[in-house]
C-alpha positions in Angstrom: 4.4 2.5 -27.7 4.4 4.8 -24.6 6.2 3.9 -21.4 2.9 3.9 -19.6 1.5 1.3 -22.1 4.7 -0.7 -21.7 4.5 -0.9 -17.9 0.8 -1.8 -18.1 1.7 -4.6 -20.6 4.4 -5.9 -18.2 1.9 -6.1 -15.3 -0.6 -7.9 -17.6 2.0 -10.5 -18.5 2.9 -11.0 -14.8 -0.8 -11.6 -14.0 -0.5 -14.8 -16.1 2.3 -16.1 -13.9 1.3 -18.5 -11.2 4.1 -17.4 -8.9 3.2 -13.7 -8.7 0.4 -13.0 -6.3 -1.0 -9.5 -6.0 0.1 -5.9 -6.8 2.8 -5.8 -4.2 4.7 -8.8 -5.7 4.1 -7.6 -9.3 5.6 -4.2 -8.4 8.5 -5.8 -6.5 9.3 -8.0 -9.5 9.1 -5.1 -11.8 11.3 -2.9 -9.7 14.3 -5.2 -9.3 14.3 -5.7 -13.1 14.1 -2.0 -13.7 16.8 -1.4 -11.2 19.2 -3.7 -13.1 18.3 -2.2 -16.4 18.8 1.4 -15.1 22.0 0.5 -13.3 23.4 -1.1 -16.4 22.6 2.1 -18.3 24.3 4.3 -15.6 27.4 2.1 -15.5 27.9 2.6 -19.2 27.6 6.3 -18.7 30.1 6.2 -15.8 32.5 4.3 -17.9 32.5 7.0 -20.6 33.2 9.6 -17.9 36.1 7.7 -16.4 39.2 6.2 -17.9 39.6 3.5 -15.3 36.0 2.8 -14.3 35.5 -0.7 -12.8 32.0 -2.2 -13.3 30.1 -2.9 -10.2 27.8 -5.6 -11.5 30.0 -8.7 -12.4 30.4 -9.9 -15.9 27.6 -12.1 -17.1 25.1 -10.5 -14.6 24.7 -7.1 -16.2 21.4 -6.5 -17.9 23.1 -6.2 -21.3 24.8 -9.6 -20.8 21.7 -11.7 -20.3 18.5 -9.7 -20.9 19.1 -7.1 -23.7 18.9 -9.6 -26.6 15.2 -10.3 -27.2 16.3 -13.7 -28.6 18.3 -14.5 -25.6 17.8 -17.2 -23.0 14.3 -18.1 -22.1 12.1 -20.8 -20.4 13.7 -23.0 -17.8 17.2 -21.8 -18.7 16.3 -18.2 -17.9 14.6 -19.2 -14.7 17.6 -21.3 -13.6 20.0 -18.4 -14.4 17.9 -15.8 -12.4 17.3 -18.0 -9.4 20.6 -19.8 -9.1 23.1 -17.4 -10.6 21.8 -13.8 -10.5 20.1 -13.7 -7.1 22.5 -16.2 -5.5 25.5 -14.0 -6.4 24.0 -10.8 -5.0 22.7 -12.4 -1.9 26.0 -14.2 -1.2 28.2 -11.3 -2.2 31.0 -11.0 0.4 31.9 -7.4 0.9 34.3 -5.6 3.2 34.7 -2.0 4.5 37.0 -1.5 1.5 34.4 -2.5 -1.0 32.9 0.2 -3.3 29.9 1.9 -1.8 28.0 1.1 -5.0 28.6 -2.6 -4.4 27.0 -2.2 -0.9 24.1 -0.4 -2.6 23.4 -3.3 -5.0 23.8 -5.9 -2.3 21.4 -4.1 0.1 18.8 -3.8 -2.7 18.8 -7.5 -3.4 19.0 -8.7 0.2 15.2 -8.5 0.5 14.2 -8.9 -3.2 12.9 -12.1 -4.7 12.1 -13.6 -8.1 8.4 -14.5 -7.8 7.9 -15.6 -11.4 7.7 -19.3 -12.1 7.5 -19.2 -15.9 10.8 -18.4 -17.7 8.8 -17.9 -20.9 6.6 -15.2 -19.4 9.7 -13.7 -17.8 11.3 -13.4 -21.2 8.2 -11.6 -22.4 8.4 -9.1 -19.5 12.1 -8.5 -20.2 11.5 -7.9 -23.9 8.8 -5.3 -23.0 11.2 -3.5 -20.6 13.8 -3.5 -23.4 11.4 -1.1 -25.3 12.5 1.6 -22.7 15.8 3.1 -23.5 17.3 4.7 -20.3 20.2 6.0 -22.4 17.8 8.5 -23.9 17.1 11.5 -21.8 13.6 11.6 -23.1 12.8 8.1 -21.9 14.2 9.0 -18.4 11.9 12.0 -18.2 8.9 10.0 -19.5 9.6 7.3 -16.9 9.2 9.8 -14.1 5.6 10.3 -15.2 4.8 6.6 -15.0 6.9 6.3 -11.8 4.2 8.1 -9.8 1.6 5.7 -11.2 3.7 2.7 -10.0 3.9 4.3 -6.6 0.1 4.7 -6.4 -0.3 1.1 -7.3 2.1 0.2 -4.5 0.2 2.3 -2.0 -3.2 0.7 -2.9 -1.5 -2.7 -2.1 0.0 -1.4 1.1 -0.9 -1.5 4.7 -2.8 1.0 6.9 -0.9 4.2 7.5 1.1 4.0 4.2 0.1 6.2 1.4 1.4 8.3 -1.4 2.0 12.0 -0.7 0.7 14.0 -3.7 3.4 15.8 -5.6 1.8 19.3 -5.2 2.0 18.9 -1.4 5.7 17.8 -1.4 6.6 20.5 -3.9 4.9 23.2 -1.8 6.6 22.1 1.4 10.0 22.1 -0.4 9.4 25.5 -1.9 8.6 27.0 1.4 11.5 25.4 3.3 13.7 26.5 0.4 16.8 24.3 0.7 20.1 25.9 -0.2 23.1 24.1 -1.9 25.4 22.9 0.9 22.6 22.1 3.3 21.9 18.4 4.2 18.3 17.4 3.5 16.9 14.4 5.3 13.6 12.4 5.1 13.9 9.7 7.8 10.7 8.0 6.6 11.3 8.5 2.9 9.2 5.8 1.4 9.7 6.0 -2.3 11.5 9.3 -2.2 8.9 12.0 -3.1 10.3 14.7 -0.8 13.9 13.8 -1.7 13.2 14.1 -5.4 11.5 17.5 -5.0 14.4 18.7 -2.8 16.9 17.4 -5.4 15.3 19.2 -8.2 15.1 22.4 -6.1 18.9 22.2 -5.3 19.9 21.2 -8.8 18.8 24.6 -10.1 21.5 26.1 -7.9 24.3 24.0 -9.4 26.7 26.1 -11.5 29.8 23.9 -11.8 31.4 20.5 -11.1 32.2 21.4 -7.5 28.5 22.3 -6.9 27.5 19.0 -8.4 29.8 17.2 -5.9 28.1 19.0 -3.1 24.7 18.1 -4.4 25.6 14.4 -4.6 26.2 14.4 -0.8 23.2 16.6 0.1 20.2 14.2 -0.1 19.7 11.6 2.7 17.0 9.1 3.3 16.0 6.2 5.5 13.3 3.7 4.7 12.3 0.7 6.8 10.6 -1.5 4.2 12.5 -3.1 1.3 10.3 -2.4 -1.6 9.9 1.4 -1.0 13.6 1.5 -0.3 14.4 0.0 -3.7 12.0 2.3 -5.4 13.5 5.3 -3.7 17.1 4.3 -4.6 16.1 3.6 -8.2 14.4 7.0 -8.3 17.6 8.7 -7.1 19.7 7.0 -9.7 17.2 8.0 -12.4 17.7 11.6 -11.1 21.5 11.3 -11.6 22.5 10.7 -8.0 25.4 8.3 -8.6 25.5 6.8 -5.1 22.2 7.3 -3.4 22.5 7.7 0.4 19.3 5.9 1.2 19.6 3.6 4.2 17.4 0.5 4.6 16.8 0.9 8.3 14.3 1.9 11.0 15.0 5.5 11.9 13.2 5.0 15.3 15.4 2.1 16.2 18.1 4.1 18.0 18.2 6.1 21.3 17.7 9.8 20.5 20.0 10.6 23.4 22.9 9.1 21.3 22.4 11.5 18.4 25.6 13.5 18.1 26.2 16.9 16.4 27.7 15.1 13.3 24.4 13.2 12.9 22.2 16.3 12.7 21.0 17.9 9.5 20.0 21.3 8.2 16.6 20.4 6.8 14.0 17.7 7.4 11.1 17.1 5.0 8.8 14.2 5.8 5.4 12.6 5.9 5.7 10.0 8.6 3.3 7.0 8.8 0.2 7.7 10.9 -1.6 5.4 13.2 1.1 2.7 13.2 2.4 1.0 16.3 6.1 0.2 16.5 7.6 -3.1 17.9 8.3 -3.5 21.6 11.4 -1.7 22.8 11.2 1.2 20.3 9.6 3.5 22.8 12.6 2.9 25.1 14.7 5.0 22.6 12.8 8.1 23.6 12.6 10.1 26.9 10.2 8.6 29.4 8.0 11.8 29.5 7.5 11.7 25.7 6.9 8.0 25.3 4.1 7.1 22.9 3.0 4.3 20.6 1.9 6.6 17.8 4.5 6.5 15.0 3.9 10.0 13.8 4.5 11.4 17.3 7.8 9.4 17.5 9.0 10.8 14.2 8.3 14.3 15.4 10.3 13.7 18.5 13.1 12.3 16.4 12.9 15.4 14.2 13.5 17.6 17.2 16.7 15.7 18.1 18.0 15.4 14.5 17.6 19.1 13.4 20.8 21.2 14.0 20.9 24.6 15.6 20.1 26.5 12.4 17.8 23.8 11.0 14.3 24.1 9.6 11.7 21.5 8.7 8.2 20.7 7.4 6.2 17.7 8.4 2.8 16.3 7.6 0.7 15.4 10.7 -2.9 14.4 11.3 -5.5 16.5 13.2 -5.2 14.1 16.1 -1.7 15.5 16.9 -3.1 19.0 17.2 -5.8 18.3 19.8 -4.3 15.1 21.4 -3.5 15.0 25.1 -1.2 13.0 27.4 2.2 12.4 25.8 1.1 14.6 22.8 0.8 17.6 25.2 4.3 17.1 26.4 5.6 16.7 22.9 3.9 20.0 21.8 5.2 21.7 24.9 8.8 20.7 24.0 8.2 21.7 20.3 6.9 25.2 21.1 9.6 25.8 23.7 12.6 24.7 21.6 11.3 25.5 18.1 9.6 28.3 16.3 6.4 26.6 14.9 5.7 29.6 12.7 3.1 28.1 10.3 0.4 25.4 10.2 -1.4 24.9 6.9 -4.6 23.1 7.5 -5.6 20.9 4.5 -9.2 20.0 3.7 -10.5 16.5 3.5 -9.6 14.2 0.6 -6.0 15.4 -0.1 -4.8 11.8 0.4 -7.8 10.2 -1.3 -8.3 7.3 -1.8 -5.7 6.0 0.7 -7.0 7.8 3.8 -9.7 10.2 4.8 -7.8 11.5 7.8 -7.5 15.3 7.9 -3.9 16.5 7.8 -1.8 19.6 8.5 1.5 20.8 7.2 3.7 22.1 10.1 6.6 24.4 9.3 9.2 25.0 12.0 12.7 26.2 12.7 15.1 26.3 15.7 14.0 29.0 18.1 11.1 29.6 20.4 7.5 30.0 19.4 5.8 33.4 20.2 2.9 33.0 17.8 1.6 30.4 15.3 0.1 31.4 12.0 -2.6 29.2 10.6 -3.6 29.1 6.9 -6.7 27.2 5.9 -6.2 25.8 2.4 -9.2 26.5 0.2 -10.9 24.0 -2.0 -11.4 25.0 -5.6 -14.8 26.5 -6.4 -17.4 23.9 -6.7 -15.4 21.2 -4.8 -16.8 19.7 -1.6 -13.6 17.7 -1.1 -10.8 16.2 -3.1 -11.2 12.8 -4.7 -9.1 10.4 -6.6 -10.4 11.9 -9.9 -10.2 15.5 -8.6 -6.9 15.6 -6.7 -5.2 18.7 -5.3 -3.2 20.7 -7.8 0.1 22.6 -7.3 -1.3 25.9 -8.5 -3.8 25.9 -5.7 -0.9 26.7 -3.3 -0.3 30.0 -5.1 -2.5 31.8 -2.5 -0.3 30.5 0.3 2.9 31.4 -1.5 1.7 35.0 -2.2 0.7 35.3 1.5 3.8 33.7 2.9 6.2 36.6 3.0 3.6 39.3 3.6 1.4 37.9 6.3 -1.9 39.5 7.2 -5.1 38.1 8.7 -7.6 37.2 6.0 -10.7 35.0 5.8 -8.4 32.0 5.6 -5.4 33.1 7.6 -5.1 33.9 11.3 -2.5 33.9 14.1 -2.6 32.6 17.7 -0.2 33.7 20.5 1.7 31.3 22.6 -0.3 32.5 25.7 -3.5 31.4 24.0 -2.0 28.0 23.2 -0.8 27.6 26.8 -4.2 28.4 28.2 -5.6 25.6 26.1 -3.0 23.2 27.5 -1.1 23.2 24.2 -4.2 22.2 22.1 -3.3 23.4 18.6 -6.7 22.6 17.0 -7.6 26.2 16.3 -10.5 26.6 13.9 -10.7 29.6 11.5 -12.3 32.5 13.5 -12.8 34.5 10.4 -15.0 31.9 8.6 -17.9 30.9 10.7 -20.2 28.3 9.2 -23.5 27.9 11.0 -24.3 24.9 8.8 -21.2 22.9 9.7 -21.9 19.5 11.2 -19.2 18.4 13.7 -18.1 14.8 14.3 -18.7 13.5 17.8 -14.9 13.3 18.4 -14.6 17.0 17.5 -17.5 18.0 19.8 -15.9 16.1 22.7 -12.5 17.7 22.0 -14.0 21.2 21.9 -15.9 20.6 25.2 -12.7 19.3 26.9 -10.8 22.4 25.7 -13.6 24.7 26.9 -13.7 23.0 30.3 -10.0 23.2 30.7 -9.9 26.8 29.6 -12.5 27.6 32.2 -10.7 25.7 34.9 -7.4 27.6 34.1 -9.2 30.9 34.2 -10.8 30.0 37.6 -7.4 29.0 38.9 -5.8 32.3 37.8 -8.6 34.3 39.4 -8.3 32.2 42.6 -4.6 32.9 42.7 -5.2 36.6 42.3 -7.7 36.7 45.1 -5.2 35.1 47.4 -2.7 37.9 46.9 
């Protein structure tokens, strides 16, 4: 039986349980079980590699102690063990600064996890299904990665507004273009389930030549995730990808004053797709400079990016169209961005890339420390015959070959153009530049776009009139 079929069978069993309500709870239940099974497999591996390895999970609580035997405890006995022994131990675990970092990892993952199942018999059926997956086998680990993305998509469909899965082709393209080097610290401070971090990890692992390189790699991937379930998924994903002690914090990256960020807190590379449209809790805005204060979470994350990137750093971030043409605080944020960073490339994505989670048009912004003199725009082309991407016709990685071929040998084409910083300033830092080489007389604009273009046109006229007036006064 394939892993995909196994996972589907597990979810079907959970649907029969009165305690599990909805996709989010089913996935949460599945993930803590998978974590224990995977962690048990890794602990056996670590024991073989070390003469004096001390198990992190206490005796009796390891997956192999209570779950691996298909004829093991079941019914009320299993339910009592999970609720009153397993979870109670992890939640009450008393740790100190001297405790192993892996102990802290396990405790943090179980602090916000729960056993939703009320039937010990159904739980035993779920456990036995999961036992069909052998994480000691490399082939099963690789196969699990395929179904992992399916689990993530299920999670996103059960999530809230502003949360959605970033397609692997997009994350892969962004990582390829930023091109992390071994020894550089890579951060995603809104890492979700770890898509960018996995891509960066795989990119860096190709550069590992020896044991010392592997030690450097183990310390190179950093993530922060606010919500417990994506945090557990991300951590589990890192372990599956042979990061022994994942540095994935369960925290809100926006919850600290940016003025307190020290040189030691900064990183070489940031890759992220921050949540759009969300509004943070009261007090979060006070962590940012007054002139840049905003309620929009994506804007706050971009500000944080500017403070977290070191003096040789580079980054790629997904942002909605609204950031490009937005005014008020957005104008101030863009002014700071262009004055302190070289925003060298904006890839404009067509509609439907994030279908079915959102129809918001998005852009990939690539930047590095420096000062912007010009911005290159590249309009990503839909495949022939497509009007937009859909759930059944998603974006593919090979579609980015055109951008990759153009990247290091830039010329203006029917889908690529550049804009000077002076043109941007005249437009009051509006970055919503449409493709001048591809006029479409049949294009129907949304009301918001029409209003935005009129505002830009009026402001441009006013700026020109002011410049002429100043000249006449001389």
